Phi, psi and omega in degrees: 000160185227155170269145180238145169242119186239145177226135173239137175230137175221131184220140181295331184092186186260353187242314184291148180267353175211167181251112180267004177273156169212179182206166171231114190243074181051050177107344181256144175243173180298120184286335183198097187291349177279353180235157175293155184224140179215114179232148173228156181200145169249135182212180185235136182294343178296335181267007174056058180293152181233133178230137181207154171233152181225128180247104185282158179213160175137358178080165184050229179253009187289328175295321177298319179292319181298314181293325177294318178297321178298316180295319179292324177293320176299322178300322179292330183265355187303314184300315179296321181290323182285334186255007175263160178281162184305320182284351177260350189293321182302316180291322179295319177292324178301321178294320175298315181299316179297319179294313180297318180300312182293320180298315181290319179298317179296318178300314183297317179295320182290319186273324186221351179069015182231206183264140172209156181182186179205152171278176174208134168225126190217142173237129177245117181264135175219113180054247183255020181234155171230141184242112180271144175219145177200155172214130179100210185245011169287142192245160172234127177243151172234125168253118188260015182100344179229309186235160176254130178238134172268120185270001182232162177228116190309131172274072179232160179295323179297316180292325176298316180292329177294315182293331181267004174085007179284320179250149164278170179301318180294318178297320180297319182291332183265345186284147173292345178295344179290346177261004181257110183281139173261346177218139178193161174280129184111010184286147171284112186289355171282338182247333181234155170245138179291134181283167169287110190283341189280150171242164181301137178293156183235142170284135181256156180219155176302137181098345176294145174232125178251140178232122169254136183205150172278171183287355172298333174273310188287340173285339182260336185229130178278174185297326179295319178296316178298319178300315182299322180285314182295332181271359182278169179260017179295153179270348184240052186299314181300316180295324178294320178296315178298318180299320179298318179296318180290318180294333179278000177135331179053046188283348181225166171299144180231124175228134179215148173236123176253127181236119180252129179271119185271000000 
């Protein structure tokens, strides 16, 4: 088992009038989305901590409600997720995903009769393993002391067209399709199917750094910039990443969780 040092930062940005992001920080959620948030925690993988971010969408305040509902639904499922074995976790998370999807979809229909939803990027730690899950375009990165790995592949129309050869990498990065999600929590299951959210589990080691982030960071900072910060010896890595996003324009809400394996 390993000790973890985790930091979460959430900021409205310089353009948006509200923060549609939320998070789940080993039992804690965003206390006040109208204000910036900065929390830190040390914990142990023996207690199976869970970290997640949610980037809401839907206009008005509905994205804010969607991401909050996702975090609250995760809280209801937390006990089952923490107390199941690794080989049972995928099914337990699938039940959470289905519950969150239906809860958000029902809310959207009731309040506005339209679409609302949220992304999800989540890490579940158990002993010496970590289990990644994601839906949408919120990302999970791993810096292993040498290289940076992106553990997710954006569920966007641009990325779909890139994979099918319609777009080049440059075209995908410049296209407005990169903001069009093909998968999200809150989907109408008559039109969308929920993806298999799980990714292969990873063995963790001391010195690993994991980053979960909304696109408020990745739209402002490319992977090379993220690598340079994560590979540095600075003591305020999370704050530096947020500052880069804000200095580059801060056009969207930015939420990130940095988890360092001690």
